[in-house]
C-alpha positions as CSV (number, residue, x, y, z in Angstrom):
1,M,0.0,0.1,-0.4
2,K,0.9,3.5,-0.8
3,A,0.4,7.1,0.0
4,V,1.4,10.4,-0.3
5,V,0.5,12.2,2.2
6,T,-0.2,16.4,2.4
7,R,-0.5,18.6,5.7
8,V,-2.4,20.7,4.8
9,K,-4.8,23.7,6.1
10,Q,-8.1,22.7,3.9
11,A,-9.1,20.6,1.1
12,R,-11.8,19.3,-0.7
13,V,-13.0,16.7,-3.3
14,E,-15.5,17.8,-5.9
15,I,-17.4,15.5,-8.1
16,D,-19.6,16.1,-10.9
17,G,-19.6,19.6,-9.4
18,R,-20.3,18.8,-6.2
19,V,-18.1,19.3,-2.6
20,N,-18.0,15.1,-1.9
21,G,-16.3,15.5,1.2
22,A,-13.8,19.0,2.9
23,I,-11.8,19.2,5.9
24,Q,-9.6,21.8,6.8
25,Q,-6.3,21.1,9.3
26,G,-5.3,17.8,8.2
27,F,-4.1,15.1,5.8
28,L,-4.7,15.1,2.3
29,V,-4.3,10.8,1.6
30,L,-3.9,9.6,-2.0
31,L,-3.9,6.0,-1.3
32,G,-2.8,3.6,-3.8
33,V,-4.3,-0.3,-2.6
34,G,-1.5,-3.0,-4.3
35,P,-2.9,-6.9,-5.2
36,Q,-1.1,-8.0,-2.4
37,D,-2.8,-5.9,0.2
38,T,-4.4,-7.1,3.0
39,Q,-6.3,-5.7,6.7
40,A,-3.2,-5.9,8.0
41,T,-1.4,-3.8,5.4
42,A,-4.6,-1.4,5.8
43,D,-4.2,-1.3,9.7
44,K,-0.2,-0.6,9.4
45,M,-0.9,2.4,7.0
46,A,-3.5,3.3,9.5
47,D,-1.1,3.5,12.4
48,K,1.5,5.0,10.1
49,V,-0.5,8.0,8.9
50,C,-2.7,8.6,12.3
51,G,0.9,9.0,14.2
52,L,2.7,11.2,11.9
53,R,4.0,14.1,13.5
54,V,4.7,17.0,11.0
55,F,3.2,19.5,12.9
56,E,4.7,21.9,14.6
57,D,4.8,22.7,18.0
58,E,5.4,25.7,20.6
59,Q,9.3,25.7,19.9
60,G,8.7,25.4,15.8
61,K,10.1,21.4,15.9
62,M,8.1,18.9,14.4
63,N,6.8,17.3,16.8
64,R,2.8,17.1,16.7
65,N,1.2,14.4,15.4
66,L,-3.1,14.7,13.8
67,A,-4.0,14.0,16.9
68,S,-2.5,17.2,19.0
69,V,-4.4,19.7,16.3
70,G,-7.7,18.1,16.2
71,G,-7.0,17.2,12.9
72,A,-9.3,15.6,9.8
73,L,-8.5,13.4,6.8
74,L,-9.1,13.6,3.7
75,V,-8.3,10.1,1.6
76,V,-9.1,9.7,-2.3
77,S,-8.3,6.3,-3.9
78,Q,-5.0,6.2,-6.0
79,F,-4.7,3.7,-8.2
80,T,-1.8,5.9,-10.4
81,L,0.2,5.7,-7.5
82,Y,1.0,2.3,-8.9
83,A,2.7,3.5,-12.1
84,D,4.8,1.2,-14.2
85,T,6.6,4.4,-15.5
86,S,9.3,2.3,-17.6
87,S,8.0,4.1,-20.9
88,R,6.4,7.5,-20.9
89,R,2.6,6.1,-21.2
90,P,2.4,4.8,-17.6
91,G,1.0,0.9,-17.3
92,F,-1.6,0.7,-14.3
93,S,-1.3,-3.4,-13.7
94,G,0.6,-2.5,-10.9
95,A,-2.8,-1.7,-8.8
96,A,-4.7,-4.1,-7.2
97,R,-8.4,-4.8,-8.7
98,P,-11.2,-2.3,-7.2
99,D,-12.4,-6.1,-5.6
100,T,-9.8,-5.5,-3.7
101,A,-9.6,-2.3,-3.4
102,I,-12.4,-1.2,-2.5
103,P,-12.7,-3.2,0.7
104,L,-9.1,-2.1,1.5
105,Y,-9.3,1.2,0.8
106,Q,-12.6,1.3,3.4
107,R,-11.3,-0.2,5.9
108,F,-7.4,1.8,5.7
109,M,-10.4,5.1,6.5
110,E,-12.2,2.6,8.8
111,Q,-9.4,2.6,10.9
112,C,-8.9,6.3,11.1
113,R,-12.4,7.0,12.1
114,Q,-11.8,3.9,14.7
115,R,-8.1,5.7,16.2
116,G,-10.8,9.3,16.5
117,F,-10.7,11.1,13.6
118,V,-12.7,12.9,11.5
119,V,-12.2,11.0,8.3
120,E,-13.9,12.7,4.6
121,H,-12.6,11.0,1.2
122,G,-13.6,11.1,-2.8
123,E,-14.8,8.4,-4.7
124,F,-13.4,5.1,-5.4
125,G,-13.1,5.6,-9.6
126,A,-14.3,8.4,-10.1
127,D,-13.7,11.7,-11.6
128,M,-12.4,13.9,-8.5
129,Q,-11.3,17.4,-8.7
130,V,-9.2,18.1,-5.5
131,F,-8.6,21.0,-3.9
132,S,-5.9,22.0,-1.6
133,Q,-4.1,24.3,0.5
134,N,-0.8,23.1,1.4
135,D,1.1,23.7,5.3
136,G,4.5,24.0,5.1
137,P,4.2,22.4,2.2
138,V,4.9,19.1,4.0
139,T,4.2,15.7,1.6
140,I,5.3,12.9,2.6
141,L,5.2,9.7,1.5
142,L,4.6,6.7,2.9
143,D,4.9,3.4,1.3
144,V,3.8,-0.2,3.9
145,E,4.3,-3.8,3.1
146,V,3.0,-6.9,5.9
């Protein structure tokens, strides 16, 4: 499982011109699921994302996590994180098929909710417009295998 986690002041995702999910301070998470991923992978990714300490403390050091700032998550499915870029036209056969990816995408979000976070989201497979006001900017790449 792969994720691009961006610290944001605000973010939203629109589908067909309507807001599907929106947050204020927190993380915009672009989440990609691979064919070998399992529920354990999703749980481990949720733990990593929710525990990231990338918010500044009183001394300006990245010491605070999402919970300590009252942040939320906006999660957007992103199969393109598994792109094969060996040619100029990327291939996406390395991403999990929807029958595997959708339940694990949902599992990741549920694990974040169980940790006490508000989780907004896009719609798996939809044509989405994602807007964010990056904070910092701070962007972290995560790759989790079990």
